[in-house]
ZAVOLO-807605 format. One record per residue (C-alpha): residue in one letter; x, y, z. Coordinates in steps of 0.05 Angstrom, whole numbers, plus 32768, in hexadecimal, padded with zeros to 4 digits. Example, Ala and Ser with C-alpha at 12.3 -4.5 7.8 and 13.67 -1.06 7.14 Angstrom:
// ZAVOLO-807605
a80F67FA6809C/s81117FEB808F/
***
This chain:
// ZAVOLO-807605
m800080008000/d801E80437FEC/s801E80818017/t7FEA80A37FEC/t7FB8806B7FF8/t7FC7806B8043/r7FBB80B68048/t7F7A80AF8020/n7F5F8078804D/m7F73809E808C/t7F5080DC8071/k7F1080B48064/s7F13809680AA/i7F1D80D980CB/t7EE680F980A1/t7EB580C080B3/k7EC580C580FD/l7EBF811180FC/c7E7B810E80D9/a7E6380DA810C/l7E7C81078144/l7E5981438127/l7E18811C811F/i7E1B81038167/s7E2B81498181/s7DF281678158/f7DC081338172/a7DD8813E81B9/y7DCF818981B1/a7D8881818197/e7D77815281D0/s7D9581808205/e7D6D81BC81ED/s7D2981C4820C/p7CF581BA81D5/p7CC981F781CA/n7C8381FE81E3/v7C52820481A9/v7C14823081AA/l7BE5822C816E/i7BB382668168/l7B79825A8139/s7B48828F8123/d7B048278810B/d7AE1829780CF/q7B0C82D580C4/g7B1E82F58082/y7B6782F98070/t7B6383448069/d7B41834F80AC/y7B7C836380D7/g7BA183A380E3/f7BE3838680CB/m7BC1836F808B/g7BAA83B6807C/h7B6183B68090/p7B4B83FE8095/e7B1C83F580D1/i7B2783B380F7/e7B5883BC8130/t7B8283818145/p7BBC839E816E/n7BD0835D818F/l7BD48335814E/d7BF78370812E/k7C2C836A8163/l7C30831F815A/a7C388328810F/k7C70835A811A/e7C9583278146/s7C8A82EC8117/a7C9D82CF80D5/l7C5D82E780B3/f7C4382C88073/r7C1082F78055/r7C0582C5801C/g7BF0828D804B/y7BBA825A803A/v7B9282218056/p7B8781E88025/t7B3C81E18034/a7B11821D8047/l7AE181FB8077/c7AE881F380C2/r7AEF81A980D0/p7B1A81968094/s7B4781D280A1/l7B5181BF80EA/m7B5C817680D8/t7B95818B80AA/l7BB481B380E3/i7BB281788113/t7BC6814180E1/g7BF3816480AF/l7BCB81458076/y7B9E8160803F/s7B5481528047/h7B54811E8010/q7B8B80FA8036/n7B6C80FC807C/k7B2680F2805F/t7B0681298088/t7AEB8153804F/g7AAE8175806F/n7A8F818980B1/d7A59815380B5/p7A4781118096/a7A0F811B8063/g79C98111807F/t79DC811480C9/p79C2814780FB/a79F18180810C/n79EB81968154/k79A5817C8164/a79898156819F/h798181168175/a79C881198159/e79E180E28188/k79B280AE816C/a79A980C38124/g79F080D98114/k7A1C80B08141/p7A3380788111/a7A4680A880D9/r7A6680DA8108/e7A8D80A4812D/l7AA7808A80EB/l7ABD80D080D7/i7ADF80DD811A/s7B04809A8115/h7B2F80B780DD/i7B5B80DA8112/d7B6A80968131/k7B8A808180EF/t7BAE80C180DC/g7BCD80D1811F/s7BD18118813A/l7C02814E814D/p7BF681488199/k7C0480FD8195/w7C4581068170/l7C5B813E819F/a7C4B811281DB/e7C8380E381C4/k7CB2811D81D4/g7C9581288219/y7C63815F8207/v7C22816B822C/s7BEA818B8205/h7BA981B1820E/q7B6C81B981E1/s7B3C81F381E5/g7B09821081B4/k7AF381F08173/w7AFF81A5816F/w7AD781748144/e7AFA8131814E/g7AD68116818C/s7AF5812281D1/y7B37814681DA/q7B56810381EE/r7B4380E781AA/g7B72811B818B/g7BAB810981BA/f7BA6814681E8/t7BB881398231/e7B87816F8248/g7B4D81918227/m7B0881B0822B/t7ADF818981F7/a7ABA814A820A/g7AA6814081C1/f7A71811A819C/p7A4280F981B1/n7A41812581EF/p7A11816081EE/r7A28819781BE/g7A63816A81AE/r7A6281758164/h7A9B81A68161/g7AB281BC81A6/d7A7C81BD81DD/a7A9B81DB821C/g7ADA81EC81F5/l7AB5822281CF/q7AB2824D820D/i7AFB825D8207/g7B0982A481F2/r7AC282BE81FA/h7AC582AD8244/g7B0F82B98250/i7B4B828B8246/k7B5B8274828D/p7B598229827C/v7B928236824A/t7BBC82628276/d7BB4823382B1/f7BCD81FA8285/i7C0982238270/d7C19823382B9/r7C1581E982CD/s7C4181D48293/v7C76820882A3/a7C7581F482EC/a7C7E81AB82D9/d7CB681BE82A7/k7C8F819C826F/p7C8F81B28227/f7C4781C08212/f7C1A81C681D6/v7BDD81F481D8/w7BA381F081A6/y7B7F823381AE/a7B458234817D/p7B0F8262819A/f7ACC82678177/m7ADF82AD8161/p7AD082D68139/h7AA082A08122/t7A5582AC8129/p7A2F82BA8154/h7A4C8300814F/t7A4183168197/p7A7A834681A7/p7A7D837081E6/a7A5483B081E1/r7A9283DB81E9/l7AB083BE81A9/l7A6F83BD8182/e7A6184068190/k7AA88417817C/y7A9D83FB8136/k7A568413812F/a7A708459813C/k7A9A845180FD/g7A5B845080D4/v7A5C840880BD/h7A1E83DB80B9/e7A0E83BA80FC/r7A1B837380E2/i7A5F838980C7/a7A6D83AD8109/k7A5F836E8130/y7A9083468106/y7AC5837C810C/a7ABB837D8157/m7AC18331815B/c7B0483358137/e7B1E8366816A/w7B02833E81A4/f7B268300818A/d7B65832B8184/e7B5F833E81CD/t7B5E82F481E2/c7B9C82E881B8/g7BBE832181DB/t7BAC8304821F/l7BCA82C0820B/v7C0B82DA81ED/d7C15830B8226/h7C0E82D28257/i7C4382AA8232/d7C7282E58232/a7C6682F5827B/s7C7482AC828E/g7CBC82B28277/i7CB4827F823E/k7CB082AE8203/e7CF3829981E5/n7CE2824F81EB/t7C9B825281CF/l7C88824B8186/v7C4782708179/l7C2382608138/y7BE68285811C/v7BB4827080E7/c7B6A827980D6/d7B41823C80C3/n7B20825E8087/g7B0E82A2806C/w7AD082CD8073/i7AAF830A8053/q7A7983268080/t7A3A8340805C/e7A0883748072/q79D183418068/g79F183118099/g7A1D82D4808C/y7A5882D2805D/a7A6282E08014/a7A6382A77FE2/r7AAC82AC7FCF/s7AC782A98016/k7ABE82718049/r7AB9822C8028/s7AD082467FE4/p7B1382397FC3/n7B1A82837FB5/e7B4C82B17FD8/h7B1A82C9800C/g7B0C8280801E/t7B5182628022/r7B82829A802F/t7B9982AB8075/p7BD682CC8095/l7C05829880B4/m7C3582A980EC/f7C708287810F/r7C8B82AA814D/w7CC8828D8171/p7CF382C7818B/g7D3D82BA8185/t7D33827F8157/i7D068297811E/p7D1682DE8107/a7CDA830B8100/a7CCE831980B6/d7C9983288083/r7C9F82EA8057/p7C8882F1800E/e7C8682A68000/l7C4982797FFB/c7C398252803A/s7C038221804F/s7BE78205808F/i7BFB81C18073/d7C4181D58088/f7C3181DE80D2/v7C37819580E9/p7C7B818580CA/t7C9681C880E0/v7C7F81BF8128/l7C998178812C/a7CDD81908113/a7CDE81C88147/a7CCE8195817E/g7D0381658166/a7CCD8131815D/t7CD080F9812A/a7C9F810080F1/p7C7480C080ED/h7C7380C480A1/d7C8080F38067/f7C51812F806A/p7C398153802C/g7C4B8196804C/l7C9081B48055/n7CBB81B98093/l7CC782038091/l7CF3820680CF/p7D37820B80AA/e7D2082458080/l7CFB826680B9/k7D3A826480E5/s7D6A827980AF/g7D3F82AC808C/k7D4D828B8049/t7D19828A8012/i7CEA824E8013/e7CF4822A7FD0/r7CAB82217FC0/d7C7E82417F8D/t7C4182137F8F/l7C0782077FBF/f7BCC81D87FBB/g7B8681D57FD7/e7B4281B67FD0/s7AF981C57FE0/f7AC381947FF3/a7A7981958002/h7A6781AA8049/d7A4781668056/i7A7081288046/a7A5080FB8012/d7A7D80BF801E/i7AA780BC805D/e7AD9808D803E/n7ADE80AD7FF9/p7AF180F77FF7/q7AE380FE7FAD/a7A9980F37FB9/s7A9781397FD7/l7ACD815A7FAE/l7ABA819D7F90/y7AFB81C07F7E/r7B4681B57F7A/w7B7381F27F76/v7BBC82027F6B/i7BE482427F73/r7C2582467F4D/g7C4782897F54/h7C0E82B97F4B/d7BE4828D7F1F/k7BAA82687F3F/l7B8182317F1D/l7B3F82177F38/l7B2281D77F1B/t7ADE81BB7F2B/y7AE481707F37/d7B1681587F03/g7B1881967ED8/r7AF3817A7E9C/p7ABF81B07E8F/g7A79819D7E7B/k7A7E81557E91/m7A40813D7EB7/k7A5181257EFC/y7A2D81167F3E/p7A2381457F60/p7A1F81747F23/q7A5D819E7F32/s7A7C81A77EED/g7A9781EA7ED8/e7ACC820D7EAF/p7B1382137ECA/q7B2282547EED/l7B6682757EE6/y7B7882B47F0B/d7BB482E27F0F/l7BB882EF7F5A/k7BEB83267F53/n7BC183527F27/d7B7D83367F3A/p7B7D83217F83/g7B3183247F84/e7B2E82ED7F4E/k7AFE83147F23/v7B1B83057EDE/n7B1D82BC7EC8/l7B5882B67E98/a7B4F826C7E88/s7B3382757E42/r7B6C82A47E30/n7BA382777E4C/p7B91822E7E3A/e7BDA82197E3D/r7BE282337E84/v7BA282107E98/k7BBE81D07E7A/q7C0081D77E9F/l7BE081E57EE3/t7BAD81AD7ED8/a7BE7817D7ED0/v7C0681987F10/l7BC4818D7F35/n7BBE81477F1B/e7C0481377F33/w7BEE814D7F78/y7BA8812E7F7B/v7B8681097F43/a7B3B810D7F47/n7B1F80D57F1C/e7AF180AB7F48/r7AB180D37F46/q7A9980C07F00/a7A5280CB7EE9/g7A2280A17F11/k7A5580827F3F/f7A3980A67F7C/a79F580B57F5E/p79B7809E7F83/a7997805E7F6B/a796380647F34/p791A80617F4A/k78FD801C7F4F/p78C9800B7F1A/d788F800C7F4B/r78A380527F63/k78A180747F1E/p787480B17F1B/k783380AB7EF6/t782F80CC7EB3/n77F780DF7E84/q782180CD7E48/r786580AF7E3C/p789B80E57E32/k78B180F07DEB/q78EB80C47DD6/r792A80E77DBF/s795E80CF7D8E/a79A480BD7DA5/s79BF80FE7D89/a798981277DAD/n799A81047DEE/a79E381157DE5/e79D1815E7DDC/a79A4815D7E19/t79D9814B7E4C/r79D581927E66/p798B81A47E5E/n796E81E97E68/i794081EE7EA4/l7902821A7EAA/l78E0821C7EEF/l789A82397EF6/y787D82497F3A/a783682607F48/d781E827C7F8B/d77E282647FB4/q77C882327F82/r779C81F77F95/n77B881B57F7A/h777A81A37F51/t777281E67F2D/l778F81D17EEA/g776F81B57EAD/c779F817A7EAE/a778B816C7EF6/g774381637EDF/h772681A57EF6/p76E381B07ED4/i76E881FB7ECB/v772F82187ECA/k7751821B7E86/t779D82107E83/p77AA81F37E3E/n77F582037E3C/i780381E57E80/d77D881AA7E6D/a7804819F7E2F/l7842819D7E5B/a782181687E87/r780B81417E4A/d785081407E2A/g787781387E6A/v786F811D7EB1/r783A81347EE3/f783C811F7F2C/e77F581167F45/n780A810F7F8E/a783C81487F98/f784781747FD5/v786E81B07FEC/s789781A7802B/t787981E3804E/s78388208803F/t7850824D8054/c7866827D801E/w78AC82958031/v78BE82548055/g78A9822B8019/r78D082597FEA/a790E82518015/c79058206800B/l790182107FBF/f793F823C7FBD/t796A82107FEA/g794E81CA7FE0/c794B81C3802C/y791481B6805E/e790281EE808E/r792881CB80C6/k796781D4809C/h795F8219807E/l793E823780BD/y791B826D8095/r78DE827980C1/a78B082AE80DE/t78E582E480E5/p791282D680AB/g795582F5809D/p798082E68060/l7984829E8049/d79C182798063/p79FA82898033/e7A1382418037/l79CF82288020/c79CD825C7FE9/d7A1282467FD3/s79FA81FE7FCE/s79B782107FAD/y79A981F47F68/f79AF823A7F4C/a79F682437F67/v7A0B81FD7F54/l79F082047F0D/k7A0F82497F05/r7A53822D7F19/a7A4781F57EE7/g7A4082277EAF/y79F582327EAD/r79D782777EA3/t79A8827E7EDE/g796D82AD7EEA/h793682BC7F1C/l78FB82E77F07/g78C082FA7F33/k78AE82EE7F7B/e78E482DB7FAE/h78C682E77FF3/v790982D38011/t794682FE801F/i798482EC7FF8/s79C483138004/a79E483377FCA/e7A21830A7FCD/s79F782CB7FCD/a79CB82E57F95/a7A0982F37F6B/a7A1F82AB7F75/m79DA82917F63/f79BE82BC7F2A/d79D782DB7EEA/v799382FE7EE3/r796783117F1E/r7928833C7F18/k78F683407F51/i78AE83587F4F/g7875835B7F81/r782A83587F7B/r7816839A7F9C/p77F883AE7F6E/y77F483787F39/f77ED83AC7F01/k782E83D37EF9/k783184167ED7/q785C84147E98/p7887844C7E7B/d7852845C7E47/g781D84667E7D/s77FA84237E71/e77F383EC7EA5/r780C83A57E9E/h77FE83697ECB/e7836834B7EF3/t782B83077ED4/q783483237E8E/i7871834B7EA3/l7891830A7EBB/g788182ED7E77/d78A483287E56/w78E183217E82/a78E682D67E76/t78E082DF7E2B/e791783137E2E/f794382E27E56/l793982AC7E22/k794782DA7DE7/e798982EE7E07/q799D82A67E16/p79E082927DF5/k79D882567DC7/d7A1382307DE4/q7A0082387E2E/p79C982147E56/f799B823C7E83/c797282347EC2/l793A82667EC8/q7909826B7F02/l78C882917EF5/s78A4829F7F36/f785E82BC7F2E/n783A82E47F64/a77F982CA7F46/t77CC82AB7F5E/h77D682CD7FA1/a779D82FC7FB5/e77A783487FB3/d777E835D7FEF/g778783A77FE2/d776583A27F9D/k771B83A87FAB/r770083C37F69/p76B783AF7F5E/g76B283707F34/i76FC83627F3A/g770083417F7E/h774483347F9C/y776483117F61/p777483457F2B/w7781831E7EEB/p77A983307EAD/k778283507E75/v779183157E47/t775E82EC7E6E/n772683207E6F/g76E283007E69/m76F782B97E79/y76C782917EA6/e769582CB7EA4/d7659829F7E99/q766F82657EC3/q765082567F07/m768582457F3B/p767482097F68/l766F821C7FB1/p76A181FF7FE4/r768B81CD8018/l769E81FC8051/r7668822D803C/d763B8205806B/p7648822080B2/g763481DD80CD/i767181BC80AD/y769F81F080CA/d768081ED810F/s768681A18111/q76D281A4810D/p76FE81A0814B/d771981E18167/f776081D68150/l774881CD8108/k771A8209810B/k775582348121/s7781821880EB/i774C822880B7/n7749826F80D3/r7707827880AF/q76F982BD80CA/r773882DA80AA/y771E82CA8065/f76D382D08071/w76D083178058/r76EB83028015/w76B582CE800A/d767C82E68036/t764982EB7FFE/p763982BE7FC3/e764882F77F94/k768E83027FB1/y769C82B87FAC/q768982B57F62/t76B182F47F53/n76EF82DD7F77/m76EF82977F5A/r76E982B07F13/a772182E27F20/y774C82AC7F3F/f7744827E7F03/r775482B87ED3/m779582C37EF8/l77A582797EEE/s7795827D7EA5/g77C382BA7EA2/i77FD82907EBB/d77EB825B7E87/h77EE82907E51/v783582A27E65/v784882597E65/g783082557E1D/r785982927E0A/l789882737E27/v788F82307E07/k788682527DC4/q78C5827C7DCF/l78EC823D7DE0/e78D4821C7DA0/e78E682587D76/q792D82587D92/g7934820D7D89/l793A82027DD4/a78FA81DD7DE3/d791481967DD9/n794D81A27E0A/t792781C67E41/v790B81A77E80/i78CD81CF7E96/r78B881C57EDF/r787981E37EFC/
***
């Protein structure tokens, strides 16, 4: 062996021993250091702009402003899923929603926070909660390093012990109010003593700790202290806006109390404080949130400031990079010196946070799902959107990004491409102008998460059994194969009358009333002979029609406010509009829909009331409301693009009575002039209740429900009865006349064979 070889081998040996020594020294150093305490602060339903440090002109958040100044602040922070439970599940597991399978707040078809939730919803809820047993959780992994942990505030996954916390406030489902926090939801609004007491005990025991501080703030109910509410009302903003602003400041005060306690306890330099909001929010004057905020994949749904404060270890800085809450778990585990149980999809940001170096990342991913989970074991059954941000380009794809494809539920739609630098409000869809960029980003999305399991019919409800088919007067017309192909996205025309008895149609066998155009629809289509509305009260029933929900769900009752924005966002109007339909509502609403919800539901919206039925026209003439609706609907159809399907709802005020119209010979049912003279010579059969003996023989509860005296003055003479019945039937025939106009218009435009008409 020559001297050169000897020196080389000696060098290798020395190098190997030196590396081993350095590794041992480094490991011993990490083990000898006290792992940092970790405090996670979670806001609930707060817009990313709604902080002083984010530039809001009115909301004051001095404590969070201070925290931001002392932190590595990511103004371009995001949560992958803009809904409470999935967002929190990502924070505790370090996994995307499609990976941890918690995609929504509740299993579909189960009660929310009702008395019967234990019995009716327990199996599905228990199955959903069991996901955390399989994924593991941050408190469990930290416990392996000797951490104790405390849960307070919002928590969905059963008891705090289920999540691996050593202490906590939430008993969890199926305990009373155990859906998402029970006693834990008192934190913040009723002080934070349980949290500060836990911190004090942990410090006294010389134990590293993890705090989950997730107060139900500024989440509704917006019930801020009067001192804060009056402060914002004095600024001249709407009261509902003022309440939300005040809630943001109230939440800020609790954050200040918590951080001040940490600093006063002498543990500031050894405590990592993280901040995030579960999802965005835009407060409306009508109440609730705007459509493109909470639950949406848009910026005001998914964006949130993210903060990391660890004085002496993480330099305070305003970081321009993209950051996501998916990064929290791997970063916290690295800070604690804990072993990661598996590879996480997020990044361990600790090296870059400590060094101040740029994070080498230009891409973020996210996904949106239905509020209620269609299939607890298959995330794609509830998938609505996938999104990707690369640089300043953001692509949103519904389902798998193949526009126009029919799926279940019907959630198809065109790709959306936005330039977030020049269009942070996502107002201009650039997809049609940049097909290559859409193609590139679609490929990036598919590398991250391929959505290909929800094909047409796979999750569709079973077809009706033969013995459950509706009765028909005549078999529907058969279409050719080519016609069926063209009809995959049919036009939809919905016609609603008001206060109409079920038998008052010619096709229903009524001996007097004439409705030839409606009769033709029944003859050529399907007529249900045994059909019902879910609620026989005007505005409550209309809320059912708009939302597709029973009264117990939409809660639109005797003192209604705006319809729930979440229900509006899942209404068939909003779903069809997102799917590329041109949508319209013309006529009576009798429900309050916020401007933001209406914008998400309708391309065209024109309301009209019945008082009076005859409206003065610009030329001085008068035109009946029913005919005006016919004019509007005809105009809508004439403006309809040939390559776009439509959904139009025509809601008549007729045949509702107009009690203020008492012209002699007119009665209380002013009819359109087109039906003048109809039924003039016909004798109207008298009702059975004309006999007082029949009324008097009924039990008291039924008499009161009939409320006969209220209507007696309208029918108290035979002459009035004859006049009003003729007028009522003329109003019905007026509706029928408009139906004929619309069918003719559809035929002239070549749309009739691909239009579903529902009355």
